[in-house]
N, C-alpha and C positions, 0 to 999 in steps of 0.2 A: 177487454181490448188488448191487442198485442201490437208490438212494435217491431218493424224490421227496417233495415237500411238498404239503399240501392245506390250504385255509382253512376247509373245512367237511366234516363227515362225509357230507353229501349227495353228495360226490365219491367216497365209498368204499363198496363193497358191504357191506351190514350183516352178511351171513352170514360173509363173509371176516374182517371185523373181530372179530365175536363169537367166531370160532374161536380167537382168541388169548386170550380172557378166561376165566380158570379160576374154580372155585368161590370164593365170597366176593368176586367181582370186579364186582358190579353197578355200582359207581360209575365203572367203566371201560367199561361196555357202550355199544354204539352208540346206543341210544335215550336213555340217561341223558346221555351227553356232548352229544348233539344238543340236549337240553333246556337246556343251559348256554351255548349258543353266542350267544344274543342278549343276554346280560348286559352291562350297562355296566361291570361290575367288571373285565373282562378280555377280551382278544382271544386267539384260539387259533390255533396252527399244529400240524397233525398231521404228524409225521415217520414216513414209511412206508418200510420196508425190504422189498424184493421180490426173489424168486429165481425165475427162469424165468417171470416174470409173476404169480407167486403172492405174496400178502402173508404174510411170515414173522415180522415184528416191527414194533412201532409204539409211539409215545408221543405224547400230547398235550402241548404246551408252551404255557404261558400268559404273556402280558405283561399285568401288572396296572396298573390305574389307580392313581394315587398314594393315593387314599383307601382302596383295597382291598388294598394290598400285605400279604400275610401276614407275620407275624413269622418271621424266619429262626432256625433252631436255632443255639445257641451254637457248635457245631462248624463252622459256616460262616464264623465270624469276620466280616471286613469284605468278603469276596469278593462281586463282582457275579455274581449267580446266574442261570443258566438253569434254570427249574423244570420238571422232567419228571414227568408223572403228573397224575391228576385234581385239580381244584382244590377239590372238595367231597367230603365223606364221610369224610375222615381215614383213607383206606385206599388203599394204592398197591401195585400188582403190576407186574412186568415183563411186557409183552405180547409173548410169543414163541410160535411155533407148535409147536416140537418138544417132545416129551414126555420123551425120554431126556436125561440130564443133560449129556452131552457136546455134543450138537447144540444144546440150549437155551443152553448157555454160549457157543457160537459165534454164535448169533443175538443173544444179549444183547451180546456184544462188538461185533458189527456195528452194533447200535442205538446203543451208547455212542459209537462212532466218528462216526456220523451226527449225533448230538447235539453232539459236540465241534466238528464243523465248523460247525454252526449257532451254537453259543456263540461261537466265534471270529468269525464273521461279524457277530454282534451285539455284540461287544466285551465279552463276559462272561469272568470268571476261572474259573468252575467250573460244573459240572452238579450240581444237587441233586435227589436222589430222596428225598422226605420221606414219613414214615408208611409205610415199606416193611416188608413181612412178612419174617420170618427166612429163609424159603426163598428169597425173591427177593433178599435181601441176599447170600446165598451165591452166586447166579448172577453177581454183580458182581465176584467174586474172579477176574478174568479176565486178570491180568497187567499191569494198569495201576495206578498210584498212586491210592489211594482211602482215605478215612477215614470211619468209621462211629461213630455214637453212639446209645445207647438213647434213644428219643423218648418212650416211654410204653407204653400197652397199650390194646387194645380188648376188649370183652366180647361173647361169643356163647354162646347156649344150644344145645348140640348134643344134640338129643333123638333118639338113634339108634333108639329103639323106635318112634318115630313117632306115639305116642298120648298123650293127656293123662295117662293112668294111668302110662305110662313116664316122663313128666316128673315126676310125683309121686314115683316111686321114685328119680329122679335127685336129688331134694331131700334124701333121707335123713332124718336126725333133724330137719331144719328143716320137714318136710312139715306137721306139725301146726299150726305157727304160720301157714303160708301158707294152709292150709285155712280158718283163721279169717278170713283176708283176703278170700277169695272168697265165703265164707258171709255175712260182714257186708255186702258189696257187694250181694248178692242180697236180703238181708233189708231193706235200705234202699230197695228198689224200683227200683234202677238196672238198665238193660238196654243191650246193645250190638248194633248191626247193622253190616253191612259193605256199602259201596257203592264204585263207582269214583270216582276223584278228580274227573273231569269232572262228576259229578252233585252235587258238594257244595262246590266252590271257594268260593263266596260265603259260605256259612254257617260254614266253618271258619276263614276269615281272621281274624275278631275273636277267636276262641279262641286262635289261635297268637300273635296280637299281644299278647293279655293275658298269656300265659305269658312271652313275651319281655320285656315290660315288668317283670314281677315279678322277673326275674333279671338286670335291667340289660342285656339283649341285644335290646331291642326294635327293630323295623323299622316304618316307616310301612305302614299297611294296604295301600296301593296297590302298594307294592313286594312285599309278601307275595303279593298277588293276581297280580301279574305273574309271579313265579317259579313259583307253583303252576299257573298257566294254561299256562306253557311245559311243565311236567312233564306236565300232562294232554294237551297237544298231541302230545308225543313218546313218552310212556311210559304212556298211559292203560290199555292192555291189561294191563300189569303192576301196576297200582295196586290197592290195597285200603285203604280208609279205614275205620277202626273208629270209629263214632260212639256216644258214651255219652249216654243219655237218662235223666232222673230219673223219679220215679214219676208225674209229671204230663205226661210226654212232652216236656219241654223239653230241648233239646240243651245239654249242659254240658261236653262234652269230646270230644276226637278224637285219633287217632293215624294219621298218614299213613304208609303202608307201601308197599313194592314187592316183587314176587316176582322172583327170578332163580335159575334152575336149581332146587335143592332148598332155597333159603333165602328167608326173609322178612326184609326190611330195615325196621326201625323208623326212619323218616326224621325226622319232626318231630311233636311233640304240642302240644296246646293245651287250656286249660280256662277255664271261667267259674267263678272261685273263690267267687262269691257263691252258686252253686248246689250246692256240694259239702257233704257231710255227714260228713266224716271216716270214710269207708267204703272207704278204699283205692281210690278211683276211678282214680288214676293207674296203679297196678300192674295192676288188672283190665283197663283199656283198652289198656295198652301191652304187657303180658306175658300174662296168663292167657287173655283172650279170643282174642288172636292165636294162642296155642298150641293152643287148641281148633280154630280155623280151620285151622291147619296140619295137624292130624290128618285133616281132611276132604279136604284138597287134596294130601296126600302130601308135605309139606314136612318137613325134618328139622332145620333150623338157624334160630334167631331171632337175627339180627345186631342188636346193641344199641349199637354205637359206643363212643366213648371217655370219655364223661362219667359221673360217679357210679358208678365201677367197683365200689366196695364193695357198694352196694345191688344191683347186677346179680349179683355173685358169690353174695350171700346167697340169690338166687332161681335159682340153678343155672347161672349163666354161667361159662364158662372165660375166663381172661384170656390174651390172645395178645400178645406183645411187638411193638412197632413200632420202626423204626430210621430215622435220617436218614443218608444216605450222600452225601458230598461228593467229587466227582471233579475235581481241578484240570485246567484247560485252559491250554496244550496238554497232551495226554495224554503221560505219561512212564511207562516201565517201572517196575513195582513190584507191591505186593500190597495187599490190603484190610487195614487196620489200625484199631485202636481209637483214636478221638480222645482219649479219657480213660477207660481201662478201670476205674479206681477209681470214677469218677463213674457209669459204667454200672452197676457192681455196687451202689453205694449207692442209685441210683434203683430198681433191681430189688428190693432189699431193702425199700424204702419201699412199693413197689407190693404186694409180698408181704404186708407187715404189714397193709395195708388190705384186700387181697383175700382173705387167709387161704386157704381150701381151694381156691379157684379157680386157684391157682398150680401145681397138680400137672399139669404139662404138659411134654412133652419139649422144647418150645421154650425153656423156662427152664433147661435143664440146663447144666452147666458147659461142655459141648461147644459150645453155642450162643454162649457168650461167648468161648471160646477161638478160634473162627473168625476173630475180628477183633483178635487180640492178637499177630499175627505180626510179625516184624521185616522190614524191607525188604531 
């Protein structure tokens, strides 16, 4: 295997890159990562592992501006970090070509070695894979010293039946309460349509700014317009913006989404709160209308991200754990271990208490935690 570096995905074949990206991996897709390249927040280097001229493993690595440096997990301590993986979306997967576990592990190990060389070159003490899935964490158990800690969870509605009726069945005994939510929305005269992002950037910017300001996470409108315009430039074909109109035809809400494989990603939402009527406008715009759209377009999963997990689980989402994995540099022989297994279990219990029924998932089993409690 050989390693090369690239400064833009314009230098990498899109089909070859996307062949490494598995389901739920939109934030690592070629189009999405290209939409992030012009940001003032960070500069990117793509680490590319090739075998016989074919791309078999890769990772984006970001150098952040001082004002945009993300908070490091406690498990990283004071280490100077080389951050591997997407910088947006709070979802990280190892980008490897092989499907069988042994070959995928070999490709992951080659990628880690390449990242370690880059980390040493840049004077870093450790590699950080943040917000990593459980399956991808297991791939990093490849014979080198590494420590992992539970980071939190993300929510996704897996509607395997593919219809809105199958979603209603997924809700079980909660269905009646949710039926009231979409009936009240319709009775209040609200309606939702769907357009591409390029068709509505200017009109949704004030809505997104309004919601950001409401929750103390506001950005200047010009900055919001800039990043939405980049997303429209690079990923417009995958975009689906759900626009919510009141009975008078006034735009009062939006949810900006993207399609990837069989999944719809709810990226960002915004509302004009002066135009809302306590008619569950948020949940209809971000959940229910997208689920109806998914039925038409053959999509099975609605990805909802990491925030407000309890509300997501009450509306049918499953909670999937995410991990932070720190690999010291230079690499030393060892195994993947828990940074603090007691803290991991306490965080898992707190997530379970808030998420309730959404925790019935194999990823939260005792085995998932025992994977990282081995001795060196």
